[in-house]
All heavy atoms as a GROMACS GRO file, in nm:
protein
  599
    1MET      N    1 -16.376  12.619 -20.484
    1MET     CA    2 -16.256  12.690 -20.449
    1MET      C    3 -16.274  12.838 -20.500
    1MET      O    4 -16.323  12.860 -20.607
    1MET     CB    5 -16.137  12.624 -20.518
    1MET     CG    6 -16.007  12.689 -20.486
    1MET     SD    7 -15.863  12.617 -20.561
    1MET     CE    8 -15.876  12.443 -20.520
    2SER      N    9 -16.231  12.929 -20.419
    2SER     CA   10 -16.242  13.073 -20.458
    2SER      C   11 -16.143  13.111 -20.562
    2SER      O   12 -16.037  13.040 -20.583
    2SER     CB   13 -16.217  13.158 -20.334
    2SER     OG   14 -16.080  13.158 -20.298
    3THR      N   15 -16.170  13.216 -20.634
    3THR     CA   16 -16.082  13.261 -20.740
    3THR      C   17 -15.943  13.289 -20.687
    3THR      O   18 -15.839  13.257 -20.744
    3THR     CB   19 -16.138  13.382 -20.813
    3THR    OG1   20 -16.267  13.345 -20.865
    3THR    CG2   21 -16.050  13.429 -20.927
    4LEU      N   22 -15.939  13.364 -20.569
    4LEU     CA   23 -15.811  13.402 -20.517
    4LEU      C   24 -15.727  13.280 -20.477
    4LEU      O   25 -15.607  13.276 -20.489
    4LEU     CB   26 -15.830  13.498 -20.400
    4LEU     CG   27 -15.892  13.634 -20.437
    4LEU    CD1   28 -15.912  13.714 -20.310
    4LEU    CD2   29 -15.812  13.703 -20.538
    5LYS      N   30 -15.795  13.181 -20.422
    5LYS     CA   31 -15.723  13.059 -20.382
    5LYS      C   32 -15.670  12.987 -20.506
    5LYS      O   33 -15.557  12.936 -20.504
    5LYS     CB   34 -15.818  12.969 -20.303
    5LYS     CG   35 -15.749  12.848 -20.245
    5LYS     CD   36 -15.654  12.883 -20.132
    5LYS     CE   37 -15.605  12.760 -20.059
    5LYS     NZ   38 -15.501  12.794 -19.965
    6SER      N   39 -15.746  12.987 -20.611
    6SER     CA   40 -15.700  12.930 -20.739
    6SER      C   41 -15.571  12.998 -20.789
    6SER      O   42 -15.482  12.935 -20.840
    6SER     CB   43 -15.807  12.936 -20.845
    6SER     OG   44 -15.924  12.861 -20.807
    7VAL      N   45 -15.571  13.129 -20.778
    7VAL     CA   46 -15.455  13.207 -20.822
    7VAL      C   47 -15.336  13.173 -20.735
    7VAL      O   48 -15.226  13.153 -20.792
    7VAL     CB   49 -15.486  13.357 -20.816
    7VAL    CG1   50 -15.359  13.444 -20.834
    7VAL    CG2   51 -15.590  13.396 -20.918
    8GLN      N   52 -15.352  13.158 -20.609
    8GLN     CA   53 -15.245  13.124 -20.520
    8GLN      C   54 -15.186  12.989 -20.552
    8GLN      O   55 -15.064  12.964 -20.529
    8GLN     CB   56 -15.288  13.132 -20.375
    8GLN     CG   57 -15.315  13.273 -20.333
    8GLN     CD   58 -15.378  13.280 -20.196
    8GLN    OE1   59 -15.455  13.192 -20.154
    8GLN    NE2   60 -15.345  13.386 -20.122
    9LEU      N   61 -15.272  12.896 -20.598
    9LEU     CA   62 -15.225  12.758 -20.624
    9LEU      C   63 -15.182  12.735 -20.768
    9LEU      O   64 -15.132  12.629 -20.803
    9LEU     CB   65 -15.333  12.662 -20.585
    9LEU     CG   66 -15.372  12.660 -20.440
    9LEU    CD1   67 -15.495  12.572 -20.418
    9LEU    CD2   68 -15.260  12.619 -20.349
   10ALA      N   69 -15.195  12.835 -20.853
   10ALA     CA   70 -15.170  12.815 -20.996
   10ALA      C   71 -15.025  12.794 -21.028
   10ALA      O   72 -14.938  12.842 -20.958
   10ALA     CB   73 -15.224  12.937 -21.072
   11ASP      N   74 -15.002  12.718 -21.133
   11ASP     CA   75 -14.865  12.695 -21.187
   11ASP      C   76 -14.835  12.798 -21.298
   11ASP      O   77 -14.723  12.822 -21.330
   11ASP     CB   78 -14.854  12.556 -21.245
   11ASP     CG   79 -14.859  12.450 -21.139
   11ASP    OD1   80 -14.811  12.472 -21.028
   11ASP    OD2   81 -14.919  12.347 -21.166
   12LEU      N   82 -14.941  12.854 -21.356
   12LEU     CA   83 -14.931  12.950 -21.463
   12LEU      C   84 -15.052  13.042 -21.463
   12LEU      O   85 -15.170  12.989 -21.451
   12LEU     CB   86 -14.923  12.881 -21.596
   12LEU     CG   87 -14.922  12.971 -21.723
   12LEU    CD1   88 -14.790  13.054 -21.729
   12LEU    CD2   89 -14.936  12.890 -21.848
   13LEU      N   90 -15.032  13.173 -21.471
   13LEU     CA   91 -15.144  13.267 -21.488
   13LEU      C   92 -15.148  13.309 -21.632
   13LEU      O   93 -15.048  13.345 -21.691
   13LEU     CB   94 -15.123  13.388 -21.401
   13LEU     CG   95 -15.120  13.368 -21.251
   13LEU    CD1   96 -15.094  13.497 -21.175
   13LEU    CD2   97 -15.252  13.306 -21.201
   14VAL      N   98 -15.265  13.305 -21.693
   14VAL     CA   99 -15.284  13.346 -21.828
   14VAL      C  100 -15.366  13.477 -21.822
   14VAL      O  101 -15.482  13.479 -21.782
   14VAL     CB  102 -15.360  13.243 -21.913
   14VAL    CG1  103 -15.378  13.293 -22.055
   14VAL    CG2  104 -15.284  13.111 -21.912
   15HIS      N  105 -15.296  13.588 -21.854
   15HIS     CA  106 -15.357  13.720 -21.848
   15HIS      C  107 -15.399  13.756 -21.991
   15HIS      O  108 -15.324  13.783 -22.078
   15HIS     CB  109 -15.252  13.820 -21.800
   15HIS     CG  110 -15.310  13.958 -21.782
   15HIS    ND1  111 -15.240  14.054 -21.715
   15HIS    CD2  112 -15.427  14.015 -21.815
   15HIS    CE1  113 -15.313  14.167 -21.710
   15HIS    NE2  114 -15.424  14.147 -21.773
   16VAL      N  115 -15.534  13.752 -22.014
   16VAL     CA  116 -15.591  13.776 -22.144
   16VAL      C  117 -15.637  13.921 -22.155
   16VAL      O  118 -15.712  13.969 -22.070
   16VAL     CB  119 -15.714  13.684 -22.176
   16VAL    CG1  120 -15.771  13.714 -22.310
   16VAL    CG2  121 -15.664  13.540 -22.165
   17VAL      N  122 -15.583  13.995 -22.253
   17VAL     CA  123 -15.611  14.135 -22.271
   17VAL      C  124 -15.686  14.152 -22.402
   17VAL      O  125 -15.646  14.095 -22.507
   17VAL     CB  126 -15.481  14.218 -22.270
   17VAL    CG1  127 -15.513  14.367 -22.296
   17VAL    CG2  128 -15.408  14.202 -22.141
   18ASP      N  129 -15.790  14.234 -22.405
   18ASP     CA  130 -15.867  14.261 -22.526
   18ASP      C  131 -15.782  14.351 -22.615
   18ASP      O  132 -15.771  14.472 -22.591
   18ASP     CB  133 -15.998  14.330 -22.487
   18ASP     CG  134 -16.085  14.365 -22.605
   18ASP    OD1  135 -16.036  14.359 -22.725
   18ASP    OD2  136 -16.202  14.401 -22.585
   19GLY      N  137 -15.728  14.296 -22.723
   19GLY     CA  138 -15.638  14.374 -22.811
   19GLY      C  139 -15.707  14.474 -22.892
   19GLY      O  140 -15.645  14.560 -22.954
   20SER      N  141 -15.840  14.473 -22.896
   20SER     CA  142 -15.915  14.572 -22.974
   20SER      C  143 -15.956  14.690 -22.892
   20SER      O  144 -16.006  14.789 -22.940
   20SER     CB  145 -16.040  14.512 -23.034
   20SER     OG  146 -16.135  14.472 -22.936
   21ASN      N  147 -15.930  14.683 -22.760
   21ASN     CA  148 -15.960  14.795 -22.668
   21ASN      C  149 -15.859  14.900 -22.678
   21ASN      O  150 -15.739  14.874 -22.675
   21ASN     CB  151 -15.968  14.737 -22.525
   21ASN     CG  152 -16.017  14.840 -22.428
   21ASN    OD1  153 -15.959  14.952 -22.411
   21ASN    ND2  154 -16.122  14.807 -22.350
   22ASP      N  155 -15.901  15.021 -22.682
   22ASP     CA  156 -15.807  15.134 -22.692
   22ASP      C  157 -15.710  15.145 -22.578
   22ASP      O  158 -15.603  15.205 -22.586
   22ASP     CB  159 -15.881  15.270 -22.705
   22ASP     CG  160 -15.950  15.283 -22.837
   22ASP    OD1  161 -15.909  15.215 -22.936
   22ASP    OD2  162 -16.049  15.361 -22.851
   23HIS      N  163 -15.753  15.090 -22.460
   23HIS     CA  164 -15.667  15.096 -22.340
   23HIS      C  165 -15.592  14.970 -22.316
   23HIS      O  166 -15.535  14.946 -22.207
   23HIS     CB  167 -15.757  15.127 -22.222
   23HIS     CG  168 -15.831  15.255 -22.234
   23HIS    ND1  169 -15.770  15.380 -22.228
   23HIS    CD2  170 -15.960  15.282 -22.264
   23HIS    CE1  171 -15.861  15.475 -22.251
   23HIS    NE2  172 -15.978  15.417 -22.272
   24ALA      N  173 -15.580  14.881 -22.414
   24ALA     CA  174 -15.511  14.754 -22.400
   24ALA      C  175 -15.365  14.772 -22.357
   24ALA      O  176 -15.311  14.686 -22.288
   24ALA     CB  177 -15.524  14.672 -22.529
   25ARG      N  178 -15.304  14.878 -22.398
   25ARG     CA  179 -15.162  14.896 -22.369
   25ARG      C  180 -15.141  14.903 -22.213
   25ARG      O  181 -15.031  14.868 -22.163
   25ARG     CB  182 -15.110  15.025 -22.433
   25ARG     CG  183 -14.965  15.054 -22.410
   25ARG     CD  184 -14.926  15.180 -22.478
   25ARG     NE  185 -14.915  15.163 -22.620
   25ARG     CZ  186 -14.800  15.145 -22.681
   25ARG    NH1  187 -14.692  15.145 -22.622
   25ARG    NH2  188 -14.801  15.132 -22.817
   26ASN      N  189 -15.242  14.945 -22.141
   26ASN     CA  190 -15.222  14.964 -21.995
   26ASN      C  191 -15.224  14.832 -21.923
   26ASN      O  192 -15.182  14.823 -21.805
   26ASN     CB  193 -15.336  15.051 -21.938
   26ASN     CG  194 -15.331  15.191 -21.993
   26ASN    OD1  195 -15.225  15.238 -22.032
   26ASN    ND2  196 -15.448  15.259 -21.995
   27ARG      N  197 -15.274  14.725 -21.983
   27ARG     CA  198 -15.267  14.589 -21.925
   27ARG      C  199 -15.328  14.575 -21.785
   27ARG      O  200 -15.290  14.491 -21.710
   27ARG     CB  201 -15.129  14.537 -21.922
   27ARG     CG  202 -15.069  14.521 -22.057
   27ARG     CD  203 -14.928  14.465 -22.048
   27ARG     NE  204 -14.917  14.356 -21.955
   27ARG     CZ  205 -14.804  14.320 -21.896
   27ARG    NH1  206 -14.694  14.377 -21.928
   27ARG    NH2  207 -14.805  14.219 -21.817
   28SER      N  208 -15.426  14.656 -21.751
   28SER     CA  209 -15.496  14.644 -21.621
   28SER      C  210 -15.404  14.643 -21.500
   28SER      O  211 -15.393  14.544 -21.428
   28SER     CB  212 -15.585  14.513 -21.624
   28SER     OG  213 -15.661  14.509 -21.506
   29PRO      N  214 -15.338  14.756 -21.474
   29PRO     CA  215 -15.249  14.765 -21.357
   29PRO      C  216 -15.312  14.724 -21.223
   29PRO      O  217 -15.249  14.655 -21.146
   29PRO     CB  218 -15.203  14.910 -21.356
   29PRO     CG  219 -15.222  14.957 -21.496
   29PRO     CD  220 -15.339  14.877 -21.551
   30PRO      N  221 -15.436  14.760 -21.196
   30PRO     CA  222 -15.495  14.713 -21.068
   30PRO      C  223 -15.500  14.559 -21.052
   30PRO      O  224 -15.471  14.505 -20.948
   30PRO     CB  225 -15.635  14.769 -21.068
   30PRO     CG  226 -15.631  14.885 -21.161
   30PRO     CD  227 -15.532  14.843 -21.269
   31CYS      N  228 -15.529  14.490 -21.163
   31CYS     CA  229 -15.531  14.344 -21.160
   31CYS      C  230 -15.391  14.288 -21.133
   31CYS      O  231 -15.375  14.203 -21.053
   31CYS     CB  232 -15.583  14.296 -21.294
   31CYS     SG  233 -15.580  14.115 -21.310
   32GLU      N  234 -15.290  14.344 -21.201
   32GLU     CA  235 -15.153  14.300 -21.179
   32GLU      C  236 -15.106  14.324 -21.044
   32GLU      O  237 -15.041  14.237 -20.985
   32GLU     CB  238 -15.065  14.370 -21.285
   32GLU     CG  239 -15.085  14.324 -21.424
   32GLU     CD  240 -14.995  14.392 -21.524
   32GLU    OE1  241 -14.911  14.475 -21.484
   32GLU    OE2  242 -15.008  14.362 -21.640
   33LYS      N  243 -15.139  14.439 -20.986
   33LYS     CA  244 -15.093  14.470 -20.850
   33LYS      C  245 -15.158  14.374 -20.751
   33LYS      O  246 -15.094  14.326 -20.656
   33LYS     CB  247 -15.129  14.611 -20.814
   33LYS     CG  248 -15.038  14.714 -20.886
   33LYS     CD  249 -15.082  14.859 -20.845
   33LYS     CE  250 -15.004  14.957 -20.923
   33LYS     NZ  251 -15.045  15.096 -20.900
   34CYS      N  252 -15.288  14.346 -20.769
   34CYS     CA  253 -15.357  14.255 -20.678
   34CYS      C  254 -15.297  14.114 -20.684
   34CYS      O  255 -15.268  14.052 -20.582
   34CYS     CB  256 -15.502  14.249 -20.712
   34CYS     SG  257 -15.603  14.139 -20.610
   35CYS      N  258 -15.274  14.066 -20.802
   35CYS     CA  259 -15.214  13.929 -20.820
   35CYS      C  260 -15.072  13.926 -20.758
   35CYS      O  261 -15.038  13.828 -20.697
   35CYS     CB  262 -15.210  13.889 -20.964
   35CYS     SG  263 -15.376  13.846 -21.028
   36ALA      N  264 -14.996  14.034 -20.778
   36ALA     CA  265 -14.859  14.032 -20.724
   36ALA      C  266 -14.861  14.026 -20.574
   36ALA      O  267 -14.770  13.961 -20.513
   36ALA     CB  268 -14.790  14.159 -20.769
   37ARG      N  269 -14.956  14.087 -20.507
   37ARG     CA  270 -14.959  14.082 -20.363
   37ARG      C  271 -15.010  13.949 -20.310
   37ARG      O  272 -14.972  13.906 -20.198
   37ARG     CB  273 -15.049  14.191 -20.307
   37ARG     CG  274 -14.987  14.328 -20.311
   37ARG     CD  275 -15.084  14.427 -20.246
   37ARG     NE  276 -15.203  14.438 -20.332
   37ARG     CZ  277 -15.278  14.543 -20.349
   37ARG    NH1  278 -15.254  14.650 -20.274
   37ARG    NH2  279 -15.374  14.547 -20.430
   38LEU      N  280 -15.091  13.883 -20.386
   38LEU     CA  281 -15.156  13.760 -20.333
   38LEU      C  282 -15.082  13.631 -20.368
   38LEU      O  283 -15.110  13.529 -20.313
   38LEU     CB  284 -15.300  13.746 -20.394
   38LEU     CG  285 -15.395  13.858 -20.347
   38LEU    CD1  286 -15.523  13.846 -20.427
   38LEU    CD2  287 -15.418  13.842 -20.200
   39THR      N  288 -14.987  13.639 -20.459
   39THR     CA  289 -14.925  13.518 -20.507
   39THR      C  290 -14.781  13.511 -20.485
   39THR      O  291 -14.717  13.613 -20.468
   39THR     CB  292 -14.952  13.494 -20.657
   39THR    OG1  293 -14.889  13.601 -20.729
   39THR    CG2  294 -15.101  13.495 -20.689
   40ARG      N  295 -14.727  13.392 -20.493
   40ARG     CA  296 -14.582  13.379 -20.501
   40ARG      C  297 -14.548  13.414 -20.643
   40ARG      O  298 -14.636  13.446 -20.720
   40ARG     CB  299 -14.541  13.234 -20.467
   40ARG     CG  300 -14.603  13.133 -20.557
   40ARG     CD  301 -14.594  12.995 -20.506
   40ARG     NE  302 -14.615  12.893 -20.606
   40ARG     CZ  303 -14.732  12.863 -20.659
   40ARG    NH1  304 -14.841  12.937 -20.631
   40ARG    NH2  305 -14.744  12.767 -20.756
   41ARG      N  306 -14.428  13.400 -20.684
   41ARG     CA  307 -14.387  13.432 -20.821
   41ARG      C  308 -14.438  13.325 -20.917
   41ARG      O  309 -14.369  13.224 -20.943
   41ARG     CB  310 -14.235  13.437 -20.831
   41ARG     CG  311 -14.179  13.554 -20.758
   41ARG     CD  312 -14.179  13.674 -20.838
   41ARG     NE  313 -14.129  13.790 -20.763
   41ARG     CZ  314 -14.140  13.914 -20.805
   41ARG    NH1  315 -14.193  13.939 -20.924
   41ARG    NH2  316 -14.090  14.009 -20.737
   42VAL      N  317 -14.560  13.343 -20.969
   42VAL     CA  318 -14.623  13.249 -21.058
   42VAL      C  319 -14.594  13.300 -21.202
   42VAL      O  320 -14.619  13.415 -21.229
   42VAL     CB  321 -14.772  13.237 -21.037
   42VAL    CG1  322 -14.838  13.144 -21.139
   42VAL    CG2  323 -14.803  13.190 -20.894
   43PRO      N  324 -14.544  13.216 -21.289
   43PRO     CA  325 -14.519  13.257 -21.429
   43PRO      C  326 -14.649  13.308 -21.492
   43PRO      O  327 -14.756  13.253 -21.460
   43PRO     CB  328 -14.472  13.133 -21.500
   43PRO     CG  329 -14.420  13.043 -21.391
   43PRO     CD  330 -14.501  13.075 -21.269
   44GLU      N  331 -14.638  13.406 -21.578
   44GLU     CA  332 -14.758  13.462 -21.638
   44GLU      C  333 -14.740  13.463 -21.793
   44GLU      O  334 -14.636  13.504 -21.841
   44GLU     CB  335 -14.779  13.608 -21.590
   44GLU     CG  336 -14.895  13.676 -21.665
   44GLU     CD  337 -14.910  13.822 -21.627
   44GLU    OE1  338 -14.837  13.872 -21.537
   44GLU    OE2  339 -14.994  13.891 -21.687
   45LEU      N  340 -14.844  13.423 -21.862
   45LEU     CA  341 -14.846  13.432 -22.010
   45LEU      C  342 -14.942  13.546 -22.040
   45LEU      O  343 -15.059  13.541 -22.006
   45LEU     CB  344 -14.895  13.302 -22.067
   45LEU     CG  345 -14.914  13.308 -22.222
   45LEU    CD1  346 -14.783  13.337 -22.292
   45LEU    CD2  347 -14.969  13.168 -22.271
   46LEU      N  348 -14.893  13.646 -22.108
   46LEU     CA  349 -14.974  13.759 -22.151
   46LEU      C  350 -15.026  13.731 -22.291
   46LEU      O  351 -14.952  13.705 -22.384
   46LEU     CB  352 -14.890  13.888 -22.149
   46LEU     CG  353 -14.957  14.017 -22.191
   46LEU    CD1  354 -15.073  14.050 -22.101
   46LEU    CD2  355 -14.858  14.132 -22.189
   47VAL      N  356 -15.160  13.733 -22.305
   47VAL     CA  357 -15.224  13.699 -22.430
   47VAL      C  358 -15.310  13.816 -22.476
   47VAL      O  359 -15.400  13.864 -22.398
   47VAL     CB  360 -15.315  13.577 -22.410
   47VAL    CG1  361 -15.385  13.541 -22.542
   47VAL    CG2  362 -15.236  13.453 -22.362
   48PHE      N  363 -15.281  13.866 -22.598
   48PHE     CA  364 -15.365  13.972 -22.656
   48PHE      C  365 -15.466  13.909 -22.749
   48PHE      O  366 -15.426  13.851 -22.846
   48PHE     CB  367 -15.276  14.072 -22.725
   48PHE     CG  368 -15.192  14.154 -22.634
   48PHE    CD1  369 -15.061  14.119 -22.609
   48PHE    CD2  370 -15.241  14.262 -22.564
   48PHE    CE1  371 -14.975  14.190 -22.525
   48PHE    CE2  372 -15.164  14.335 -22.478
   48PHE     CZ  373 -15.032  14.303 -22.458
   49ASN      N  374 -15.590  13.918 -22.712
   49ASN     CA  375 -15.702  13.854 -22.785
   49ASN      C  376 -15.762  13.949 -22.889
   49ASN      O  377 -15.734  14.067 -22.888
   49ASN     CB  378 -15.811  13.809 -22.683
   49ASN     CG  379 -15.914  13.714 -22.751
   49ASN    OD1  380 -15.893  13.659 -22.854
   49ASN    ND2  381 -16.029  13.706 -22.686
   50LYS      N  382 -15.846  13.896 -22.973
   50LYS     CA  383 -15.922  13.966 -23.074
   50LYS      C  384 -15.830  14.019 -23.187
   50LYS      O  385 -15.856  14.130 -23.241
   50LYS     CB  386 -16.006  14.080 -23.016
   50LYS     CG  387 -16.110  14.029 -22.919
   50LYS     CD  388 -16.202  14.141 -22.875
   50LYS     CE  389 -16.304  14.083 -22.781
   50LYS     NZ  390 -16.397  14.186 -22.730
   51ALA      N  391 -15.728  13.946 -23.228
   51ALA     CA  392 -15.642  13.987 -23.337
   51ALA      C  393 -15.718  13.998 -23.469
   51ALA      O  394 -15.671  14.059 -23.565
   51ALA     CB  395 -15.526  13.890 -23.347
   52ASP      N  396 -15.834  13.928 -23.480
   52ASP     CA  397 -15.914  13.928 -23.599
   52ASP      C  398 -15.998  14.052 -23.615
   52ASP      O  399 -16.049  14.078 -23.724
   52ASP     CB  400 -16.002  13.806 -23.596
   52ASP     CG  401 -16.096  13.810 -23.477
   52ASP    OD1  402 -16.043  13.801 -23.365
   52ASP    OD2  403 -16.216  13.818 -23.496
   53VAL      N  404 -16.019  14.128 -23.512
   53VAL     CA  405 -16.107  14.245 -23.514
   53VAL      C  406 -16.039  14.360 -23.592
   53VAL      O  407 -15.926  14.395 -23.564
   53VAL     CB  408 -16.142  14.296 -23.371
   53VAL    CG1  409 -16.221  14.420 -23.375
   53VAL    CG2  410 -16.217  14.183 -23.299
   54PRO      N  411 -16.109  14.417 -23.694
   54PRO     CA  412 -16.053  14.531 -23.767
   54PRO      C  413 -16.007  14.639 -23.675
   54PRO      O  414 -16.086  14.679 -23.583
   54PRO     CB  415 -16.166  14.569 -23.857
   54PRO     CG  416 -16.253  14.452 -23.877
   54PRO     CD  417 -16.244  14.380 -23.740
   55GLY      N  418 -15.888  14.688 -23.690
   55GLY     CA  419 -15.839  14.796 -23.603
   55GLY      C  420 -15.772  14.744 -23.472
   55GLY      O  421 -15.721  14.822 -23.395
   56SER      N  422 -15.780  14.619 -23.450
   56SER     CA  423 -15.719  14.559 -23.329
   56SER      C  424 -15.568  14.580 -23.329
   56SER      O  425 -15.503  14.572 -23.432
   56SER     CB  426 -15.748  14.412 -23.318
   56SER     OG  427 -15.680  14.353 -23.209
   57ARG      N  428 -15.517  14.608 -23.210
   57ARG     CA  429 -15.368  14.626 -23.200
   57ARG      C  430 -15.305  14.503 -23.134
   57ARG      O  431 -15.190  14.510 -23.090
   57ARG     CB  432 -15.343  14.755 -23.113
   57ARG     CG  433 -15.400  14.875 -23.186
   57ARG     CD  434 -15.358  15.008 -23.122
   57ARG     NE  435 -15.213  15.015 -23.123
   57ARG     CZ  436 -15.149  15.052 -23.019
   57ARG    NH1  437 -15.204  15.079 -22.904
   57ARG    NH2  438 -15.013  15.062 -23.024
   58ALA      N  439 -15.377  14.390 -23.124
   58ALA     CA  440 -15.328  14.275 -23.058
   58ALA      C  441 -15.186  14.231 -23.108
   58ALA      O  442 -15.098  14.204 -23.030
   58ALA     CB  443 -15.425  14.159 -23.072
   59ARG      N  444 -15.170  14.226 -23.237
   59ARG     CA  445 -15.044  14.181 -23.295
   59ARG      C  446 -14.931  14.275 -23.262
   59ARG      O  447 -14.819  14.234 -23.228
   59ARG     CB  448 -15.057  14.159 -23.447
   59ARG     CG  449 -15.156  14.048 -23.478
   59ARG     CD  450 -15.175  14.041 -23.630
   59ARG     NE  451 -15.290  13.957 -23.660
   59ARG     CZ  452 -15.305  13.876 -23.756
   59ARG    NH1  453 -15.210  13.866 -23.845
   59ARG    NH2  454 -15.416  13.801 -23.769
   60ASP      N  455 -14.957  14.406 -23.273
   60ASP     CA  456 -14.856  14.508 -23.240
   60ASP      C  457 -14.819  14.505 -23.094
   60ASP      O  458 -14.703  14.516 -23.059
   60ASP     CB  459 -14.906  14.652 -23.275
   60ASP     CG  460 -14.929  14.663 -23.426
   60ASP    OD1  461 -14.857  14.595 -23.506
   60ASP    OD2  462 -15.015  14.743 -23.467
   61LEU      N  463 -14.922  14.488 -23.008
   61LEU     CA  464 -14.894  14.483 -22.865
   61LEU      C  465 -14.810  14.364 -22.827
   61LEU      O  466 -14.722  14.367 -22.742
   61LEU     CB  467 -15.025  14.487 -22.788
   61LEU     CG  468 -15.100  14.623 -22.792
   61LEU    CD1  469 -15.244  14.608 -22.744
   61LEU    CD2  470 -15.025  14.730 -22.716
   62ALA      N  471 -14.843  14.249 -22.890
   62ALA     CA  472 -14.766  14.127 -22.860
   62ALA      C  473 -14.615  14.147 -22.896
   62ALA      O  474 -14.528  14.095 -22.826
   62ALA     CB  475 -14.823  14.010 -22.931
   63LYS      N  476 -14.591  14.224 -22.999
   63LYS     CA  477 -14.448  14.251 -23.037
   63LYS      C  478 -14.377  14.336 -22.933
   63LYS      O  479 -14.256  14.325 -22.918
   63LYS     CB  480 -14.444  14.320 -23.174
   63LYS     CG  481 -14.483  14.230 -23.289
   63LYS     CD  482 -14.480  14.305 -23.420
   63LYS     CE  483 -14.535  14.223 -23.531
   63LYS     NZ  484 -14.549  14.298 -23.657
   64LEU      N  485 -14.453  14.421 -22.865
   64LEU     CA  486 -14.397  14.509 -22.764
   64LEU      C  487 -14.367  14.446 -22.635
   64LEU      O  488 -14.291  14.495 -22.554
   64LEU     CB  489 -14.488  14.631 -22.743
   64LEU     CG  490 -14.513  14.727 -22.860
   64LEU    CD1  491 -14.615  14.827 -22.822
   64LEU    CD2  492 -14.379  14.790 -22.897
   65HIS      N  493 -14.430  14.331 -22.606
   65HIS     CA  494 -14.415  14.264 -22.475
   65HIS      C  495 -14.353  14.125 -22.499
   65HIS      O  496 -14.415  14.030 -22.544
   65HIS     CB  497 -14.551  14.247 -22.410
   65HIS     CG  498 -14.620  14.378 -22.378
   65HIS    ND1  499 -14.587  14.452 -22.269
   65HIS    CD2  500 -14.716  14.449 -22.444
   65HIS    CE1  501 -14.659  14.565 -22.267
   65HIS    NE2  502 -14.736  14.564 -22.371
   66GLU      N  503 -14.231  14.116 -22.462
   66GLU     CA  504 -14.150  13.997 -22.486
   66GLU      C  505 -14.215  13.872 -22.416
   66GLU      O  506 -14.264  13.885 -22.301
   66GLU     CB  507 -14.009  14.012 -22.426
   66GLU     CG  508 -13.920  13.893 -22.453
   66GLU     CD  509 -13.783  13.914 -22.401
   66GLU    OE1  510 -13.742  14.031 -22.379
   66GLU    OE2  511 -13.710  13.816 -22.375
   67GLY      N  512 -14.230  13.766 -22.490
   67GLY     CA  513 -14.290  13.645 -22.438
   67GLY      C  514 -14.439  13.637 -22.444
   67GLY      O  515 -14.503  13.539 -22.406
   68SER      N  516 -14.502  13.749 -22.496
   68SER     CA  517 -14.649  13.748 -22.507
   68SER      C  518 -14.691  13.693 -22.644
   68SER      O  519 -14.610  13.675 -22.731
   68SER     CB  520 -14.705  13.892 -22.487
   68SER     OG  521 -14.663  13.972 -22.595
   69VAL      N  522 -14.819  13.668 -22.653
   69VAL     CA  523 -14.875  13.610 -22.780
   69VAL      C  524 -15.001  13.684 -22.817
   69VAL      O  525 -15.064  13.744 -22.733
   69VAL     CB  526 -14.899  13.462 -22.774
   69VAL    CG1  527 -14.772  13.382 -22.747
   69VAL    CG2  528 -15.004  13.426 -22.664
   70TRP      N  529 -15.039  13.672 -22.944
   70TRP     CA  530 -15.171  13.725 -22.985
   70TRP      C  531 -15.252  13.607 -23.033
   70TRP      O  532 -15.198  13.508 -23.080
   70TRP     CB  533 -15.160  13.833 -23.091
   70TRP     CG  534 -15.090  13.793 -23.219
   70TRP    CD1  535 -14.956  13.805 -23.243
   70TRP    CD2  536 -15.149  13.723 -23.329
   70TRP    NE1  537 -14.928  13.750 -23.376
   70TRP    CE2  538 -15.047  13.698 -23.425
   70TRP    CE3  539 -15.274  13.682 -23.361
   70TRP    CZ2  540 -15.071  13.641 -23.550
   70TRP    CZ3  541 -15.300  13.618 -23.481
   70TRP    CH2  542 -15.198  13.602 -23.572
   71VAL      N  543 -15.384  13.618 -23.016
   71VAL     CA  544 -15.474  13.512 -23.057
   71VAL      C  545 -15.599  13.572 -23.113
   71VAL      O  546 -15.633  13.689 -23.097
   71VAL     CB  547 -15.512  13.417 -22.942
   71VAL    CG1  548 -15.390  13.348 -22.884
   71VAL    CG2  549 -15.586  13.489 -22.831
   72SER      N  550 -15.676  13.482 -23.179
   72SER     CA  551 -15.806  13.517 -23.229
   72SER      C  552 -15.895  13.405 -23.186
   72SER      O  553 -15.885  13.292 -23.228
   72SER     CB  554 -15.808  13.533 -23.379
   72SER     OG  555 -15.943  13.542 -23.423
   73ALA      N  556 -15.988  13.434 -23.097
   73ALA     CA  557 -16.078  13.333 -23.040
   73ALA      C  558 -16.215  13.343 -23.103
   73ALA      O  559 -16.318  13.343 -23.040
   73ALA     CB  560 -16.086  13.343 -22.889
   74VAL      N  561 -16.215  13.351 -23.238
   74VAL     CA  562 -16.341  13.364 -23.310
   74VAL      C  563 -16.425  13.239 -23.301
   74VAL      O  564 -16.372  13.128 -23.314
   74VAL     CB  565 -16.313  13.398 -23.456
   74VAL    CG1  566 -16.445  13.400 -23.536
   74VAL    CG2  567 -16.244  13.529 -23.473
   75THR      N  568 -16.549  13.255 -23.278
   75THR     CA  569 -16.637  13.141 -23.279
   75THR      C  570 -16.753  13.172 -23.377
   75THR      O  571 -16.789  13.289 -23.396
   75THR     CB  572 -16.703  13.111 -23.139
   75THR    OG1  573 -16.773  13.228 -23.099
   75THR    CG2  574 -16.594  13.076 -23.040
   76THR      N  575 -16.808  13.072 -23.435
   76THR     CA  576 -16.918  13.093 -23.528
   76THR      C  577 -17.039  13.011 -23.480
   76THR      O  578 -17.026  12.913 -23.410
   76THR     CB  579 -16.886  13.048 -23.670
   76THR    OG1  580 -16.847  12.908 -23.667
   76THR    CG2  581 -16.768  13.128 -23.727
   77ARG      N  582 -17.157  13.056 -23.514
   77ARG     CA  583 -17.280  12.989 -23.486
   77ARG      C  584 -17.329  12.910 -23.606
   77ARG      O  585 -17.319  12.957 -23.720
   77ARG     CB  586 -17.386  13.081 -23.439
   77ARG     CG  587 -17.353  13.149 -23.308
   77ARG     CD  588 -17.466  13.239 -23.267
   77ARG     NE  589 -17.418  13.310 -23.143
   77ARG     CZ  590 -17.498  13.389 -23.075
   77ARG    NH1  591 -17.622  13.415 -23.115
   77ARG    NH2  592 -17.454  13.452 -22.970
   78THR      N  593 -17.379  12.792 -23.580
   78THR     CA  594 -17.439  12.713 -23.690
   78THR      C  595 -17.584  12.696 -23.678
   78THR      O  596 -17.641  12.718 -23.567
   78THR     CB  597 -17.372  12.578 -23.702
   78THR    OG1  598 -17.387  12.511 -23.573
   78THR    CG2  599 -17.225  12.591 -23.739
   0.00000   0.00000   0.00000
């Protein structure tokens, strides 16, 4: 199944933003505009990742966007 078809059939879109990126506040407007045109009103969860990275603004950004969350997806190698 194509990515666009998956988006059209989704019950929830999870928009993951790199919270350590200096441009994270912009939230990728081209991506949002594309999804808005292709989908019905699908609920979206905005997730700011990399809260563990020094200097990350993930936690601050999550406070600015109602209903969003911050996460740390740290993995370790053994």
